[in-house]
C-alpha positions in Angstrom: 0.0 0.3 0.3 1.3 3.2 -1.0 2.5 5.0 2.8 3.9 7.9 1.6 3.2 11.5 -1.3 5.3 13.8 -3.0 3.3 17.3 -4.1 4.5 18.4 -7.2 3.3 21.8 -8.2 3.0 22.9 -12.1 2.1 26.3 -13.5 1.0 24.6 -16.6 -2.3 23.9 -18.5 -3.9 20.3 -18.4 -1.8 18.5 -20.8 -4.5 16.6 -22.9 -2.4 13.2 -23.4 -2.8 13.2 -18.8 -6.5 13.5 -19.8 -7.2 11.4 -22.7 -5.4 8.7 -20.2 -7.5 9.3 -17.0 -10.6 8.4 -18.8 -9.3 5.5 -20.8 -7.6 3.8 -18.0 -7.9 5.5 -15.4 -10.3 7.7 -12.9 -11.6 11.5 -14.2 -13.8 13.7 -12.8 -15.0 17.2 -13.9 -17.1 19.9 -12.3 -16.8 23.9 -12.3 -14.2 24.5 -13.8 -12.2 22.0 -11.5 -10.4 18.6 -13.5 -9.3 15.6 -10.7 -7.4 13.2 -12.6 -6.2 9.7 -11.6 -3.4 7.7 -13.7 -1.3 5.0 -13.1 -2.8 1.2 -12.4 -4.8 2.3 -9.4 -5.7 0.3 -6.2 -8.8 -1.3 -6.4 -11.1 -0.8 -2.9 -13.8 -2.5 -1.9 -15.9 -0.1 0.3 -18.4 -1.1 2.7 -22.3 -0.2 1.5 -23.4 3.0 3.1 -25.7 1.8 5.1 -23.9 -0.6 7.5 -22.4 3.5 7.8 -19.2 2.7 7.8 -18.0 3.5 4.4 -16.7 6.7 5.3 -13.9 4.6 8.5 -12.8 2.4 5.9 -11.8 5.6 3.4 -10.4 7.1 6.2 -8.4 4.2 6.8 -6.1 4.1 3.9 -6.1 7.7 3.4 -4.9 8.0 6.9 -2.4 5.8 6.7 -0.1 8.0 4.1 2.3 10.7 5.0 3.0 13.7 2.8 6.9 14.1 2.5 7.2 16.9 0.2 4.7 19.5 -0.3 2.7 22.6 1.3 -0.4 21.7 2.7 -2.7 24.2 1.1 -5.1 23.6 -1.6 -6.0 20.0 -2.9 -2.8 18.2 -2.1 -4.5 15.9 -0.8 -4.8 12.6 -2.0 -8.0 11.4 -2.5 -9.7 8.4 -3.5 -12.5 8.1 -6.6 -15.5 6.0 -5.4 -18.5 4.1 -7.5 -21.5 4.3 -4.8 -24.4 1.4 -6.0 -28.3 2.4 -5.9 -28.6 0.6 -3.6 -27.5 1.3 -0.1 -27.4 -2.2 1.4 -24.7 -3.4 -1.8 -20.6 -2.8 -1.3 -19.8 -0.1 -3.3 -15.9 0.1 -5.3 -13.1 2.8 -4.8 -9.7 4.2 -6.1 -6.6 5.2 -5.0 -4.8 6.2 -8.0 -0.7 6.7 -7.9 -0.7 9.5 -9.7 -3.2 11.8 -8.9 -3.8 15.5 -10.4 -5.8 18.5 -9.5 -6.2 21.3 -12.4 -7.4 24.5 -12.6 -7.5 28.2 -13.4 -4.6 27.5 -15.4 -2.0 25.1 -13.0 -1.4 22.0 -11.5 -0.7 20.1 -8.2 0.3 16.7 -8.9 0.3 13.9 -5.8 2.6 11.0 -5.8 1.6 8.1 -3.6 4.5 5.2 -3.4 6.4 3.3 -1.0 9.6 5.3 -0.6 11.3 7.8 -2.3 12.7 5.4 -5.0 9.4 5.0 -6.1 7.8 8.4 -6.0 10.9 9.4 -8.6 9.8 6.0 -11.3 6.4 8.4 -11.1 7.6 11.4 -12.0 9.2 10.0 -14.8 5.8 7.7 -15.6 3.5 10.8 -15.7 6.4 13.1 -18.2 5.9 9.9 -20.4 2.6 9.2 -21.3 1.0 9.8 -24.5 -2.2 8.7 -25.6 -4.1 9.4 -29.1 -6.9 11.4 -29.7 -9.9 10.3 -30.0 -11.4 9.3 -33.3 -12.8 11.4 -35.4 -15.2 9.6 -36.8 -18.3 8.2 -34.6 -19.5 4.5 -34.0 -22.7 3.5 -36.0 -25.5 1.7 -34.2 -26.1 -1.8 -35.2 -28.6 -2.5 -32.7 -30.5 -1.5 -29.7 -33.1 -2.9 -27.0 -35.3 -2.1 -24.4 -35.9 -3.1 -20.9 -38.5 -2.5 -20.9 -40.5 -1.1 -24.2 -42.2 2.5 -23.9 -45.7 0.2 -23.5 -44.1 -2.2 -20.8 -42.6 1.7 -18.6 -46.5 2.2 -18.8 -47.8 -0.8 -17.6 -45.8 -0.8 -14.2 -46.0 2.7 -14.0 -49.9 1.7 -13.4 -49.0 -0.1 -10.8 -46.9 1.7 -9.0 -50.1 4.6 -9.4 -51.9 1.8 -7.7 -49.9 1.7 -4.8 -49.9 5.7 -4.8 -53.6 5.8 -4.8 -53.4 3.4 -1.5 -51.9 5.2 -0.1 -48.6 3.3 0.3 -46.3 5.5 -0.9 -46.4 8.9 -1.4 -43.1 8.9 -4.1 -41.5 6.3 -6.3 -39.3 6.5 -8.9 -39.3 4.4 -11.7 -36.2 3.8 -14.9 -35.7 2.0 -17.6 -32.3 0.7 -19.9 -31.8 0.3 -23.7 -28.7 -1.5 -24.4 -27.6 -0.6 -27.4 -24.1 -1.7 -30.0 -21.8 -0.2 -32.2 -20.0 -1.3 -34.9 -17.0 0.1 -33.9 -16.1 0.4 -30.2 -16.5 3.0 -28.0 -14.3 5.6 -27.0 -14.5 6.8 -23.6 -12.5 10.0 -24.1 -14.6 11.1 -27.2 -18.3 10.2 -25.5 -17.3 12.6 -22.5 -16.1 15.2 -25.2 -19.6 14.7 -26.5 -21.2 14.6 -22.7 -18.9 18.0 -22.8 -20.5 19.3 -25.7 -24.2 19.1 -24.6 -24.4 19.4 -21.0 -21.0 21.6 -20.0 -22.8 22.6 -16.7 -22.7 18.9 -15.5 -19.8 17.2 -13.8 -18.1 14.6 -16.0 -17.0 11.2 -14.5 -15.4 8.1 -15.4 -14.3 5.2 -13.7 -13.1 1.3 -14.7 -14.6 -1.1 -13.3 -15.1 -5.2 -13.3 -17.8 -4.5 -16.6 -16.0 -1.9 -18.2 -16.6 1.9 -18.1 -18.8 4.0 -16.0 -18.9 7.2 -17.6 -21.0 10.0 -17.5 -21.9 13.9 -17.2 -24.3 13.8 -14.1 -26.5 17.2 -13.4 -27.4 16.2 -9.6 -25.3 17.6 -6.9 -25.8 15.2 -3.8 -23.0 16.5 -1.2 -20.4 18.5 -2.2 -18.9 19.8 1.6 -15.3 22.1 2.0 -13.8 22.1 5.5 -17.8 23.3 7.3 -19.4 24.5 4.0 -22.3 21.3 2.8 -24.5 22.0 -0.2 -26.6 19.3 -2.3 -28.5 20.8 -5.1 -31.4 18.1 -6.0 -32.9 17.7 -8.9 -36.8 17.2 -9.4 -40.1 17.6 -12.5 -38.7 17.6 -15.8 -40.3 19.2 -18.5 -38.7 18.6 -21.6 -35.9 20.9 -23.6 -38.7 21.7 -26.2 -42.0 23.1 -24.7 -41.6 27.4 -25.0 -44.0 27.4 -22.1 -42.1 26.6 -18.5 -46.1 26.3 -16.3 -46.4 22.7 -16.6 -42.9 22.8 -14.8 -42.9 26.1 -12.4 -47.2 26.3 -11.7 -47.6 21.9 -13.0 -48.8 20.8 -9.0 -48.1 17.5 -9.5 -44.0 18.4 -10.7 -44.3 20.6 -7.3 -45.3 17.9 -5.1 -42.6 15.4 -6.0 -39.8 18.3 -5.7 -41.1 19.4 -2.8 -40.5 15.9 -1.1 -37.2 15.7 -2.1 -35.7 19.0 -0.9 -38.0 18.2 2.6 -36.4 15.0 3.1 -33.4 15.8 2.2 -33.2 18.4 4.0 -35.0 16.4 7.1 -31.7 14.5 7.0 -29.6 16.8 6.7 -30.8 18.8 9.5 -29.4 16.5 12.1 -26.0 16.6 11.2 -25.7 20.2 10.4 -26.0 24.1 11.6 -27.5 26.7 9.8 -29.0 25.0 7.3 -30.5 27.5 4.6 -33.5 26.0 1.9 -35.2 28.9 -0.1 -38.4 29.0 -0.2 -39.2 28.1 -4.1 -37.0 25.9 -6.8 -35.2 27.6 -9.8 -35.2 26.0 -13.2 -31.8 24.6 -14.1 -31.9 24.1 -18.1 -30.4 21.0 -19.7 -29.4 20.1 -23.7 -33.2 18.6 -23.7 -35.0 18.9 -20.3 -35.1 21.9 -17.6 -35.7 20.8 -14.2 -36.6 22.0 -10.4 -34.1 22.6 -8.8 -33.1 23.3 -5.0 -29.5 24.8 -4.1 -29.7 23.8 -0.1 -26.4 24.8 1.9 -25.4 24.1 5.4 -22.8 24.4 7.5 -21.5 22.4 10.4 -20.2 21.9 13.1 -17.0 22.1 14.1 -15.1 17.8 13.7 -18.6 17.7 11.8 -19.7 14.4 9.7 -17.3 14.4 6.6 -18.7 14.3 3.3 -19.3 10.5 2.5 -20.8 10.4 6.3 -23.4 13.2 4.5 -24.1 10.8 2.0 -24.5 7.7 3.9 -27.2 10.1 5.4 -29.1 11.1 2.5 -28.4 8.7 0.0 -31.0 7.1 -2.0 -32.9 10.7 -2.2 -36.4 11.3 -2.9 -35.4 11.9 -6.1 -33.9 8.6 -7.4 -35.8 6.7 -4.8 -39.1 8.0 -3.6 -41.0 7.8 -0.1 -41.3 6.7 2.7 -37.9 4.9 1.6 -38.3 1.8 2.4 -41.2 0.8 0.7 -39.8 3.3 -2.8 -36.9 0.6 -2.6 -39.2 -2.0 -2.4 -41.5 -0.9 -5.2 -38.8 -0.8 -7.5 -37.3 -3.9 -6.6 -41.0 -5.6 -7.4 -41.4 -3.1 -10.3 -38.1 -3.0 -12.4 -37.1 -5.6 -14.7 -33.4 -6.6 -12.5 -30.9 -4.4 -10.6 -29.7 -0.4 -11.1 -26.5 -1.0 -9.9 -24.7 1.9 -10.1 -27.1 3.7 -12.3 -28.5 6.0 -9.9 -26.1 5.6 -7.3 -23.6 7.9 -5.6 -20.5 9.0 -7.7 -17.9 11.0 -6.1 -14.1 12.1 -4.0 -13.3 12.3 -1.0 -9.8 13.0 0.7 -8.1 12.5 4.5 -9.9 16.3 5.5 -13.2 14.7 3.9 -13.7 16.6 1.6 -15.6 15.5 -1.0 -17.8 15.5 -4.0 -20.3 13.3 -4.6 -22.6 13.3 -7.8 -25.6 11.1 -8.4 -24.7 8.4 -11.1 -27.6 9.0 -13.8 -27.0 10.6 -17.4 -24.4 8.0 -17.8 -23.6 4.6 -19.7 -22.1 1.7 -18.7 -19.0 1.2 -21.9 -17.8 -2.4 -22.7 -16.1 -2.5 -26.4 -18.4 -1.6 -28.8 -21.8 -2.3 -26.3 -23.4 0.3 -23.8 -26.0 -0.1 -21.0 -27.8 3.4 -20.6 -30.9 3.8 -18.2 -33.3 6.7 -17.3 -36.1 6.4 -14.5 -38.8 9.4 -14.2 -40.5 10.1 -10.5 -43.7 8.6 -10.2 -46.9 10.6 -7.9 -50.4 11.0 -7.7 -51.6 12.4 -11.2 -48.4 11.1 -13.1 -49.7 9.9 -16.4 -48.3 6.8 -17.1 -47.3 8.3 -21.3 -45.8 11.4 -19.7 -43.4 9.5 -17.8 -42.8 6.8 -20.7 -42.1 10.1 -23.0 -39.6 11.2 -19.9 -37.6 8.8 -19.7 -37.2 8.0 -23.7 -35.7 12.2 -23.7 -33.3 11.0 -20.8 -32.3 8.6 -22.9 -31.9 9.6 -26.5 -29.8 12.3 -24.4 -26.9 9.9 -23.1 -27.8 8.2 -26.7 -26.8 11.1 -28.9 -23.7 11.0 -27.0 -22.6 7.7 -27.9 -23.0 6.9 -31.7 -25.8 8.4 -34.0 -28.9 6.8 -35.6 -30.9 6.2 -31.7 -33.4 8.3 -32.3 -35.2 6.4 -35.2 -34.7 3.0 -32.8 -36.3 4.5 -29.9 
């Protein structure tokens, strides 16, 4: 296990070859002008399920054992664990501790090298500057097959079953999703996919992580938990209309959308309220505009007490939020398990990073794809509350699915 770290500060922009290497072979997290890379062969960490309450302890045990032998303590120098945690809070996650970690922003770089001794750190520094990666292909792959699980009709049937439970008072909200698997005529390059996602969704958090099945890449619009020192933020989204609808009345004055959003915000605020001070929840949501859809969003902020909860501990308190699960949580998760065709895995889970100081950013694992060679799986869902219309909810999932598929391979709209 790496036990020492050396910090290098470079006054230069992020080399494109480092970025592409991280997206293809390491770890990649980019948001709000800051890019965090993990290069080299990462150590894989088996992380306990969030529901156990031991995820944060497991990450801290790894990071606390690393000593910095060269470098100041300001800025994003601290070693980080990147991770992907499943939608199901009772399932274990996977973390990655990369030997070369890069933080880029504002035209400068902070590089943290992790190794067992000085000789290893020097070798890592040489490796860093010898990285070469080819540019992504200029010709996009062509879609060959597309399979929906379930079809739009099948999804509408699921929604009707959920509405029956909602009308009986068993549930207040649940979120139902469906998936699409595609195959293309050439391998799907993660760099090309990330670049197209960035072009389409420049305000989202981009991520790329290695997993057993391939790579999990995406452009998430939703911040679950962000922590810097004692400052905490969460930005839940719930309530959606298509971008093509010019009249926002259906979003900001819709009883169905307002109720769906309120359930999410109230739940998160209640759970965070037990851990923070000075909780600030705006009275009304704002409209968040993306390429294909508009959402209702609320920026929640708070202050932690001294020696307060870490980013992972805060995440464990709120995940899965009603934006991806439902209310009441246990009954909503039970309905999802009964109605959906197979487990979600990482889709709808949490993707992000935490450091030795307890800081971190965790976004919702949506608007993403699981890439494996020339194949990919994507998933999208919609919140179901009283008053939901099955056809409208199926249409919403189609719009969200297309926003992802469009970044993978052309020709998908005619088949979905």
